[in-house]
Backbone as CSV, one residue per row, in Angstrom:
resi,resn,N_x,N_y,N_z,CA_x,CA_y,CA_z,C_x,C_y,C_z
1,UNK,-20.993,14.212,-19.608,-20.603,12.938,-19.649,-19.605,12.533,-18.393
2,UNK,-19.844,11.391,-17.614,-18.865,11.179,-16.581,-17.680,10.488,-17.234
3,UNK,-16.602,11.111,-16.499,-15.175,10.225,-16.958,-14.815,9.101,-16.322
4,UNK,-14.039,8.245,-16.864,-13.498,7.102,-16.326,-12.487,7.359,-15.218
5,UNK,-12.475,6.744,-14.098,-11.453,6.892,-13.095,-10.573,5.441,-13.083
6,UNK,-9.736,5.654,-12.381,-8.858,4.340,-11.909,-9.010,3.978,-10.564
7,UNK,-9.378,2.520,-10.575,-9.564,1.945,-9.144,-8.664,0.636,-9.099
8,UNK,-7.581,0.765,-7.939,-6.891,-0.193,-7.822,-7.437,-1.242,-6.696
9,UNK,-7.685,-2.602,-7.314,-7.991,-3.604,-6.173,-6.898,-4.783,-6.240
10,UNK,-6.245,-4.992,-5.439,-5.094,-6.250,-5.345,-4.013,-5.819,-6.557
11,UNK,-3.397,-4.837,-6.573,-2.503,-4.370,-7.476,-3.003,-4.774,-8.861
12,UNK,-4.426,-4.597,-9.141,-4.928,-4.693,-10.472,-5.690,-3.305,-10.762
13,UNK,-5.443,-2.535,-11.767,-6.139,-1.344,-12.233,-7.436,-1.555,-12.958
14,UNK,-8.323,-0.865,-12.663,-9.646,-1.145,-13.472,-10.145,0.336,-13.759
15,UNK,-10.574,0.668,-15.131,-11.131,1.860,-15.612,-12.619,1.661,-15.242
16,UNK,-13.237,2.609,-14.414,-14.674,2.316,-14.067,-15.193,3.825,-13.889
17,UNK,-16.452,3.850,-13.608,-17.248,5.041,-12.962,-17.339,4.936,-11.616
18,UNK,-17.031,5.956,-10.884,-16.939,6.005,-9.374,-18.356,6.743,-8.944
19,UNK,-19.062,6.258,-8.072,-20.314,6.931,-7.694,-19.687,8.091,-6.467
20,UNK,-20.358,9.084,-6.265,-20.119,10.187,-5.438,-20.221,9.438,-4.038
21,UNK,-20.899,8.493,-3.710,-20.921,7.876,-2.338,-19.622,7.308,-2.191
22,UNK,-19.157,6.653,-3.104,-17.596,5.910,-3.107,-16.729,7.027,-2.679
23,UNK,-16.664,8.104,-3.709,-15.697,9.038,-3.646,-15.591,9.843,-2.390
24,UNK,-16.700,9.912,-1.681,-16.828,10.707,-0.466,-16.798,9.824,0.816
25,UNK,-16.541,8.630,0.762,-16.735,7.703,1.703,-15.648,7.917,2.897
26,UNK,-15.765,7.439,4.073,-14.657,7.843,5.106,-13.604,6.800,4.935
27,UNK,-12.364,7.156,4.561,-11.087,6.420,4.258,-10.727,5.416,5.296
28,UNK,-10.292,4.196,5.152,-10.043,3.196,5.977,-8.856,3.813,6.755
29,UNK,-8.855,3.537,8.169,-7.742,3.893,9.004,-7.537,2.522,9.881
30,UNK,-6.293,2.099,9.768,-5.729,0.795,10.428,-5.976,1.180,11.991
31,UNK,-6.447,0.010,12.775,-6.516,0.151,14.085,-5.214,0.532,14.774
32,UNK,-5.269,1.405,15.668,-4.042,1.715,16.485,-4.054,1.123,17.696
33,UNK,-3.068,0.047,17.835,-3.248,-1.032,19.259,-2.663,-0.121,20.359
34,UNK,-2.056,1.167,20.299,-1.790,1.652,21.535,-2.862,2.692,22.107
35,UNK,-4.120,2.789,21.177,-5.212,3.905,21.433,-5.924,3.281,22.574
36,UNK,-6.104,4.108,23.697,-7.294,3.769,24.541,-8.324,4.652,24.220
37,UNK,-9.605,4.016,23.912,-10.842,4.830,23.303,-11.822,4.507,24.217
38,UNK,-12.809,5.475,23.940,-14.039,5.292,25.008,-14.934,4.399,24.280
39,UNK,-15.479,3.468,24.951,-16.415,2.375,24.461,-17.884,3.091,24.409
40,UNK,-18.040,3.982,25.241,-19.539,4.615,25.378,-19.289,6.129,25.631
41,UNK,-20.284,6.765,25.474,-19.986,8.368,25.557,-20.107,8.481,27.077
42,UNK,-19.343,9.688,27.545,-19.401,9.935,28.861,-18.577,11.327,29.201
43,UNK,-18.138,11.598,30.655,-17.498,12.428,30.817,-16.247,11.839,31.565
44,UNK,-15.063,12.358,31.401,-13.664,12.201,32.003,-13.959,12.520,33.359
45,UNK,-13.656,11.794,34.405,-13.657,12.192,35.701,-12.162,12.177,36.184
46,UNK,-11.199,11.587,35.787,-9.779,11.608,36.237,-8.993,11.091,34.891
47,UNK,-7.743,11.763,35.044,-6.620,11.379,34.081,-5.427,10.904,34.792
48,UNK,-4.958,9.706,34.751,-3.859,9.335,35.681,-2.461,9.338,35.138
49,UNK,-2.298,9.788,33.875,-1.029,9.707,32.985,-0.793,11.201,32.190
50,UNK,0.600,11.120,32.167,1.090,12.476,31.317,1.762,12.096,30.400
51,UNK,1.833,12.856,29.168,2.782,12.465,28.137,4.061,12.288,28.517
52,UNK,4.717,11.284,27.829,6.012,10.712,28.278,6.253,9.980,29.570
53,UNK,5.186,9.683,30.328,5.109,8.709,31.418,5.137,7.226,31.008
54,UNK,5.787,6.376,31.589,5.616,5.034,31.129,4.610,4.347,31.683
55,UNK,3.938,3.395,30.981,2.830,2.585,31.597,2.942,1.063,31.453
56,UNK,2.292,0.270,32.369,2.478,-1.100,31.975,1.181,-1.735,31.497
57,UNK,1.109,-2.669,30.800,-0.139,-3.399,30.546,-1.159,-3.662,31.495
58,UNK,-2.318,-3.084,31.666,-3.192,-3.117,32.706,-3.253,-1.931,33.751
59,UNK,-2.344,-0.947,33.410,-2.533,0.267,34.407,-3.651,1.176,33.835
60,UNK,-4.333,1.589,34.920,-5.473,2.467,34.773,-5.162,3.832,34.287
61,UNK,-5.709,4.333,33.214,-5.128,5.487,32.774,-6.144,6.708,32.678
62,UNK,-7.459,6.245,32.803,-8.588,7.236,32.685,-9.657,6.519,33.654
63,UNK,-10.242,7.524,33.956,-12.007,6.898,34.554,-12.833,7.995,33.946
64,UNK,-13.681,6.996,33.226,-14.746,7.736,32.284,-16.081,7.351,33.240
65,UNK,-17.039,8.498,33.275,-18.239,8.294,34.180,-19.316,8.241,32.731
66,UNK,-20.054,7.010,32.827,-20.801,6.745,31.749,-22.192,6.163,32.458
67,UNK,-23.445,6.539,32.386,-24.471,5.906,32.619,-24.559,5.665,34.162
68,UNK,-24.002,6.753,34.801,-23.809,6.657,36.316,-23.049,5.657,36.952
69,UNK,-21.908,5.208,36.323,-21.150,4.217,36.388,-19.640,4.943,36.141
70,UNK,-18.546,4.525,36.742,-17.334,4.919,36.666,-16.515,3.874,36.215
71,UNK,-16.347,3.874,34.806,-15.379,2.831,34.404,-13.882,3.182,34.423
72,UNK,-13.087,2.387,34.716,-11.639,2.307,34.759,-10.879,1.794,33.468
73,UNK,-10.599,2.680,32.593,-10.224,2.353,31.167,-8.594,2.161,31.521
74,UNK,-8.026,0.839,30.913,-6.592,0.481,31.156,-5.887,0.626,29.740
75,UNK,-4.566,0.543,29.990,-3.576,0.451,28.810,-3.632,-0.831,28.316
76,UNK,-3.775,-1.191,27.125,-3.564,-2.404,26.621,-2.172,-2.938,26.291
77,UNK,-1.277,-2.207,26.283,0.057,-2.714,26.236,1.176,-2.014,26.997
78,UNK,2.381,-2.122,27.144,3.377,-1.452,27.980,3.992,-0.462,27.089
79,UNK,4.271,0.738,27.461,4.930,1.654,26.677,5.085,2.974,27.451
80,UNK,5.147,3.938,26.402,5.392,5.515,26.784,3.939,6.031,26.248
81,UNK,3.362,6.877,27.190,2.241,7.762,26.855,2.609,8.755,25.841
82,UNK,2.337,8.553,24.643,2.686,9.586,23.494,1.728,10.642,23.433
83,UNK,0.528,10.676,23.581,-0.360,11.910,23.684,-1.488,11.616,24.763
84,UNK,-1.901,12.877,25.238,-3.063,12.675,26.199,-4.085,13.609,25.403
85,UNK,-5.155,13.044,25.000,-6.208,13.866,24.227,-7.343,14.449,25.034
86,UNK,-7.467,14.219,26.406,-8.520,14.654,27.194,-8.109,15.301,28.341
87,UNK,-8.992,15.808,29.149,-8.588,16.428,30.567,-9.859,16.170,31.307
88,UNK,-9.700,16.183,32.577,-10.768,16.174,33.570,-11.998,17.126,33.249
89,UNK,-13.109,16.494,33.085,-14.311,17.060,32.811,-14.812,17.121,31.263
90,UNK,-13.828,16.504,30.361,-14.166,16.723,28.984,-15.331,15.640,28.887
91,UNK,-16.305,15.934,27.911,-17.248,14.990,27.672,-16.924,14.553,26.201
92,UNK,-17.026,13.073,25.972,-16.266,12.264,24.847,-17.316,11.487,24.281
93,UNK,-17.491,11.402,22.963,-18.325,10.427,22.234,-17.682,9.068,22.159
94,UNK,-18.500,7.950,21.753,-18.319,6.829,21.799,-17.045,6.713,20.645
95,UNK,-16.098,5.866,20.847,-14.891,5.644,19.952,-13.943,6.921,19.793
96,UNK,-14.023,7.798,20.832,-13.240,8.852,20.753,-11.786,8.343,21.356
97,UNK,-10.918,8.647,20.827,-9.337,8.293,21.185,-8.877,9.217,22.469
98,UNK,-8.703,8.637,23.539,-8.387,9.476,24.910,-6.958,9.597,25.012
99,UNK,-6.265,8.403,25.123,-4.836,8.287,25.252,-4.153,7.612,24.167
100,UNK,-3.032,7.942,23.741,-2.043,7.118,22.871,-0.995,6.751,23.406
101,UNK,-0.587,5.049,23.434,0.659,4.646,24.094,1.363,4.185,22.972
102,UNK,2.719,4.602,22.947,3.538,4.095,22.027,4.348,2.694,22.763
103,UNK,4.270,1.610,22.060,4.870,0.492,22.519,6.453,0.616,22.830
104,UNK,6.803,-0.098,24.006,8.091,0.013,24.405,9.065,-1.128,23.723
């Protein structure tokens, strides 16, 4: 027999049965405003920043080749490059985090 589990919704606890699908779901991750992500699968043509470098909003940080087009991906905010997750020649899927910028 399945045991009851506690489920918290808006600071209220409920005793209920939880399905396997619910227990194995992908956990919610808040959006990282400093993340530059790929909007389409492709290949990294060039990376213009290094960790610790300062960038301004609108600076081109990566060129992503996708569907025979070279897309210039820009920083969404001003700050310091916290982490570079890719290098020239890497193939990336849609939604991959390429660069992380920490707000200044």
